[in-house]
Backbone as a ProteinNet text record, in pm:
[ID]
protein_1_A
[PRIMARY]
MSERNIELMRQMAEFETSHDRDRLFALYTDDVIFRDVALDVLATGKDEVRRLLDSVYAAMEGYSMTLTSAYADENGGGAEWIMTGKHTGDFMDFPATGVSWKLRAASIMRFSNGLVSHRSDYWSVTSFTKQVGLA
[TERTIARY]
108.4	-15.6	87.5	14	144.7	66.9	75.4	24.1	45.3	184.3	198.6	72.1	-4.4	-65.4	-241.8	-249.1	-339.9	-374.9	-296.6	-255.7	-279.3	-270.7	-268.5	-388.9	-457.4	-641.6	-697.8	-615.4	-707.6	-686.5	-610.7	-567.1	-649.7	-678.5	-728.5	-885.3	-968.6	-1083.9	-1090.8	-979.3	-991.8	-999.8	-892.1	-873.6	-986.9	-1036	-1168.8	-1284.5	-1266.2	-1426.7	-1379	-1283.3	-1235.9	-1192.9	-1201.5	-1205.7	-1053.2	-960.7	-820.8	-780.4	-785.4	-733.4	-592.5	-463.5	-359.7	-292.2	-346	-279.3	-354.3	-457.8	-588.8	-442.8	-435	-349.3	-197	-134.4	-64.9	-6.4	-118.8	-116.6	-99.3	-192.5	-157.2	-40.9	1.1	81.4	36.4	130.1	110.1	-3.6	45.3	-70.4	-106.3	-173.3	-277	-463.2	-440	-553.2	-689.9	-809	-912.8	-1015.9	-1078.7	-1242.7	-1331.9	-1405.3	-1573	-1627	-1641	-1727	-1837.1	-1922	-2076	-2105.7	-1976.9	-2046.7	-1980.6	-1960.5	-1869.5	-1746	-1750	-1577.6	-1475.1	-1381.7	-1208.5	-1167.7	-1023.8	-1000.2	-846.4	-724.4	-600.3	-553.2	-462.4	-379.2	-470	-375	-417.9	-546.5	-532.9	-600.6	-765.7	-748.9	-900.4	-966.6	-858.1	-951	-979.3	-894.6	-939.8	-1101.2	-1074.6	-1183.1	-1303.7	-1274.8	-1417.6	-1431.3	-1326.8	-1382.6	-1461.7	-1383.1	-1472.8	-1591.8	-1652.4	-1814.8	-1893.1	-1828.5	-1863.9	-1890	-1746.6	-1797.6	-1902.4	-1928.2	-2023.6	-2137.6	-2159.8	-2290.4	-2375	-2223.9	-2280.9	-2222.6	-2310.3	-2317	-2244.3	-2180.4	-2079.5	-2063.2	-2019.2	-1978.6	-1859.7	-1889.8	-1760	-1710.8	-1652.7	-1659	-1559.8	-1580.9	-1540.6	-1489.8	-1382.7	-1304.2	-1398.5	-1410	-1529.1	-1404.9	-1330.5	-1217.6	-1136.3	-1035.7	-890.8	-841.5	-765	-655.7	-568.8	-397.9	-341.1	-215.2	-158.6	61.8	130.5	216.2	324.2	291	201.5	177.6	0.2	-63.2	-222.9	-301.4	-481.3	-505.5	-653.4	-748.8	-850.1	-945.2	-1082.3	-1059.3	-1216	-1306	-1490.8	-1507.8	-1560.7	-1624.2	-1762.2	-1800.8	-1917.5	-1887.5	-1992.4	-1990.3	-2137.8	-2115.8	-2253.5	-2210.6	-2378.9	-2418.6	-2550.7	-2516.2	-2675.7	-2665.4	-2747.3	-2783.6	-2785.3	-2728	-2782	-2772.7	-2637.2	-2677.5	-2619	-2681.2	-2686.9	-2535.1	-2544.3	-2403.1	-2461.9	-2354.5	-2388.3	-2496.8	-2584.2	-2764.9	-2823.8	-2792.3	-2884.7	-2915.3	-3087.2	-3024.4	-3043.1	-3026.5	-3015.2	-3161.7	-3127.2	-3262.9	-3324.9	-3169.7	-3194.4	-3202.6	-3138.1	-3212.4	-3047.8	-3082	-2900.3	-2933.8	-2804.9	-2786.1	-2630.5	-2704	-2571.3	-2543.4	-2393.1	-2405.5	-2256.2	-2293	-2160.3	-2094.5	-1974.4	-1912.5	-1759.7	-1653.7	-1558.9	-1433.5	-1307.3	-1242.1	-1141	-1084.1	-969.7	-807.2	-745.4	-618.1	-494.4	-407.9	-290.8	-154.4	-78.2	40.9	193.6	231.9	358.9	469.6	585.7	643.4	567.9	476.8	440.2	271.4	231.2	169.9	44.5	-41.6	-207.3	-162	-119.1	-137.6	-251.8	-308.9	-485.3	-568.5	-645.5	-781.9	-913.2	-957.8	-1093	-1219.2	-1336.8	-1462.6	-1586.4	-1649.5	-1725.7	-1840.9	-1980.6	-2113.1	-2200.5	-2355.9	-2493.5	-2560	-2567.2	-2611.8	-2765.7	-2801.1	-2958.9	-2980.2	-2862.8	-2933.2	-2909.8	-2825.3	-2847.2	-2991.9	-3014.8	-3103.2	-3268.5	-3251.2	-3360	-3329	-3226.5	-3240.4	-3260.7	-3257.3	-3287.1	-3391.5	-3465.9	-3651.9	-3591.2	-3469.4	-3532.8	-3542.9	-3614.1	-3572	-3729.4
-132.9	-21.7	141.8	232.7	376.6	460.4	527.8	644.6	727.2	738.5	888.8	878.8	787.7	782.7	849.9	746.3	757.8	915.3	971.7	1110	1229.1	1197.5	1208.5	1271.1	1129.7	1144.7	1204.4	1229	1328.6	1415.8	1462.7	1608.4	1655.9	1544.3	1574.8	1655.8	1539.4	1550.7	1676.4	1748.7	1862.8	1987.5	1949.1	2110.4	2105.2	2009.7	2024.6	2074.6	2045.9	2050.6	2239.5	2288.2	2430.1	2455.3	2435.5	2477.7	2558	2451.9	2495.7	2458.8	2574.8	2493.1	2452.8	2565.3	2542.1	2455.6	2423.1	2316.2	2179.5	2150	2032.4	1996.2	2065.1	2074.2	2026.8	2037.4	2027.8	1905.6	1849.4	1689.5	1596.9	1686.5	1591.2	1583.3	1488.7	1524.7	1632	1625.7	1737.9	1696.5	1571.8	1503.6	1415.2	1436.2	1354	1311	1206.6	1140	1124.3	1221.7	1196.2	1136.4	1036.9	1012.5	1026.2	1079.9	1085.4	962.9	826.2	686.3	735.3	812	807.2	909.9	997.4	1104.3	1058.4	991.6	931.8	1027.1	1142.8	1241	1227.7	1241.1	1234.5	1346.6	1387.2	1540.3	1432.5	1541.5	1477.7	1609.9	1594.6	1758.3	1827	1870.4	1989.4	2053.9	2153	2210.8	2190.2	2055.4	2025.8	1947.3	1900.5	1864.8	2046.1	2065.4	2248	2273	2275.5	2354.1	2252.6	2110.2	2063.2	2066.7	2038	2146.2	2277.5	2297	2437	2465.8	2362.3	2377.1	2293.4	2261.6	2196.3	2263.2	2346.6	2452.7	2560.2	2550.9	2659.8	2622.3	2527.3	2438.7	2380	2356.3	2280.6	2370.7	2422	2527.9	2468.4	2495	2459.8	2270.5	2266.2	2104.7	2075.2	1947.1	1889.6	1745.2	1736.3	1570.1	1547.8	1430.5	1348.1	1219	1232.8	1084.9	1008.8	880.1	804.6	657.5	635.4	499.9	501.3	407.9	422.1	390.1	303	232.4	243.9	230.4	245.4	150.6	182.1	122.9	241.2	189.5	274.7	332.6	204.7	209.2	284	255	291.3	264.4	310	300.1	331.9	312.3	346.4	412.4	493.2	582.1	591.9	568.3	626.4	759.6	777.3	931.5	958.4	1100.9	1125.8	1266.3	1305.3	1403	1487.7	1625.4	1702.2	1802.3	1869.2	2016.8	2072.8	2206.9	2230.7	2262.1	2223.7	2215.5	2349.9	2465.5	2538.2	2654.2	2544.9	2633.7	2496.5	2476.9	2390.3	2361.4	2197.1	2106.5	2010.2	2019.9	1898.7	1942.2	1843.8	1823.1	1823.6	1863.7	1853.2	1997.9	2077.9	2203.9	2245.5	2302.8	2336.3	2312.4	2313.2	2264.2	2358.4	2381	2468.6	2376	2176.9	2110.5	2076.9	2079	1960.9	1827.6	1799.4	1615.6	1584.4	1477.1	1357.1	1255.3	1218.1	1073.4	1016.7	823.6	814	806	773	780.3	692.9	618.4	572.6	627.9	671.4	642.2	540.2	490.3	427.7	524.1	515.7	625.1	518	586.5	531.9	654.3	622	760.3	711	848.6	822.4	993.2	890.5	987.3	1081.6	998.1	1046.6	1188.3	1160.3	1217.8	1174.1	1221.8	1114.1	1134	992.3	1009.6	967	923.8	868.3	866.3	931.2	898	862.2	748.1	758.5	736.9	870.5	884.3	796.6	772.5	659.5	685.1	727.4	756.3	727.7	734.1	694	838.4	836.8	944.8	940.5	801.5	814.1	854.6	845.1	860	1024.7	1078	1214.7	1286.9	1237.4	1280.4	1261	1156.7	1127.5	1266.7	1259	1344.3	1536.8	1556.6	1702.4	1701.3	1579.4	1597.7	1588	1569.4	1527.9	1402.9	1283	1168.5	1136.1
3.8	-46.2	-20.1	-79.1	-103.4	-20.9	91.5	184.2	111.7	51.7	-56.8	-135.4	-231.7	-319.3	-311.3	-158.4	-53.3	-17.5	26.3	53.6	-94.9	-153.8	-305.6	-348.5	-319.5	-367.2	-243.5	-127.5	-22.2	-62.2	-112.2	-141.6	-251	-337.3	-458.8	-437.6	-349.6	-260.4	-236.9	-124.9	-73.5	-212.5	-251.7	-403	-441.6	-465.2	-559.7	-508.3	-342.6	-328.3	-280.1	-254.6	-253.4	-379.5	-490.5	-557.7	-643.8	-543.4	-563.2	-683.4	-806.1	-946.1	-933.4	-874	-912.4	-824.2	-704.7	-584.8	-645.1	-680.4	-791.7	-902.3	-995.7	-1088.4	-1087.4	-970	-949	-940	-872	-856.3	-966.7	-1106.5	-1197.2	-1322.8	-1374.3	-1480.1	-1574.2	-1703.6	-1761.4	-1877.1	-1900.2	-1998.4	-1974.2	-1871.5	-1782.9	-1839.5	-1849.1	-1967.5	-1872.5	-1837.6	-1748.3	-1840.3	-1794	-1837.4	-1763.9	-1761.2	-1680.5	-1802.4	-1727.6	-1816.2	-1841.4	-1738	-1708.6	-1836.4	-1882.5	-1971.1	-2112.8	-2129	-2229.3	-2262.1	-2177	-2232.7	-2175	-2259.6	-2237	-2270	-2169.8	-2158.7	-2160.5	-2243.4	-2264.8	-2227.6	-2113.5	-2098	-1975.8	-1938.4	-1824.7	-1862.8	-1939.8	-2014	-2023.4	-2102.9	-2090.1	-1962.5	-1922	-1753.5	-1688.1	-1692.3	-1616.3	-1686.8	-1862.9	-1884.7	-1867.2	-1838	-1804	-1684.5	-1610.7	-1395.5	-1418.8	-1481.6	-1502.7	-1542.6	-1640.5	-1645	-1518.1	-1475.6	-1316.6	-1219	-1205.8	-1107.6	-1167	-1319.5	-1370.9	-1301.4	-1291.5	-1334.9	-1196.4	-1086.2	-968.4	-898.5	-803.6	-685.9	-574.3	-536.5	-404.4	-407.3	-598.2	-575.6	-482.4	-390.3	-274.8	-388.2	-281.1	-310.4	-164.1	-123.9	10.8	-8.6	19.6	10.2	124.7	37.9	186.1	206.7	73	59.9	-13	-27.9	-43.1	-82.3	-184.1	-194.9	-309.3	-257.8	-368.2	-351.8	-454.2	-465.3	-529	-576.6	-654.1	-780.3	-829.2	-987.3	-1024.9	-880.1	-900.6	-816.2	-817.1	-704.7	-716.5	-644.8	-669.1	-484	-534.1	-480.1	-478	-366.3	-388.2	-292.5	-384.8	-284.9	-306.6	-194.5	-231.5	-248.7	-389.6	-469.5	-409.1	-408.5	-364.3	-499	-460.7	-545.9	-536.2	-602.2	-632.9	-796.2	-867.3	-1023.2	-1033.2	-1040.5	-1084.2	-1203.3	-1309.4	-1430.2	-1572.1	-1689.4	-1763	-1761.9	-1765.8	-1771.8	-1923.8	-2008.4	-2104	-2166.4	-2167.2	-2222.3	-2066.3	-2000.4	-1833.8	-1799.9	-1871.5	-1827.7	-1662.2	-1662.6	-1493.2	-1434.5	-1310.3	-1236.2	-1079.4	-1052.7	-930.4	-814.7	-831.3	-684.2	-714.3	-555.9	-539.1	-554.9	-539.7	-527.9	-403.7	-424	-375.3	-412.4	-475.1	-576.7	-514.5	-495.4	-468.5	-616.9	-568.8	-733.7	-688.6	-798.6	-821	-918.6	-890.8	-922.1	-938.6	-1033.9	-1052.4	-1145.4	-1084.6	-1099.4	-1117.9	-1251.7	-1226.9	-1199.5	-1118.2	-1101	-1185.6	-1201	-1230.5	-1184.6	-1101.4	-1018.5	-944.7	-858.3	-720.3	-853.7	-927.5	-998.1	-1085.6	-1081.8	-1146.4	-1288.9	-1309	-1488.7	-1571.3	-1524.9	-1597.1	-1436.5	-1507.6	-1399.2	-1450.4	-1412	-1499	-1374.6	-1380.9	-1306.7	-1359.2	-1235.5	-1272.2	-1186.1	-1218.2	-1107.7	-1165.9	-1107.5	-1193.2	-1198.3	-1376.5	-1446	-1435.1	-1399.4	-1381.6	-1244.3	-1176.7	-1012.9	-1029.4	-1075.1	-1060.7	-1132.3	-1245.6	-1327.8	-1236.5	-1214.2	-1085.1	-998.7	-906.8	-801.5	-859	-980.8	-952.9	-1060.2	-1072.2	-1145.3	-1352.5	-1351.9	-1517.1	-1530.6	-1473.9	-1507	-1442.6
[MASK]
+++++++++++++++++++++++++++++++++++++++++++++++++++++++++++++++++++++++++++++++++++++++++++++++++++++++++++++++++++++++++++++++++++++++

């Protein structure tokens, strides 16, 4: 087990919740590959990932992530999260509803030189659309 990489995942949740982009993106390699499997979105490199995250922050007031469990070795790991927010702006194909939501999510990551090089996020679109009144 790699305590250092588990700490990296804890910091990721902290910085995503505080919207501290500079500290968050310091945890990623320059050529990071980020997949949001639920939305079928692939972002390559920090600039594309930043644009994706900015769209989340713009549409989801109070967006936060809480790490609930994590496992990591030197090469990779997995984490479970609770994500929350209020759907106040249009996001992808989802028009704003003004409704708060809370979802369970999971991420699988690969690490390179102490940084995240790949991240794939999994969460339920069905649960989200039901909670915000779009299903």
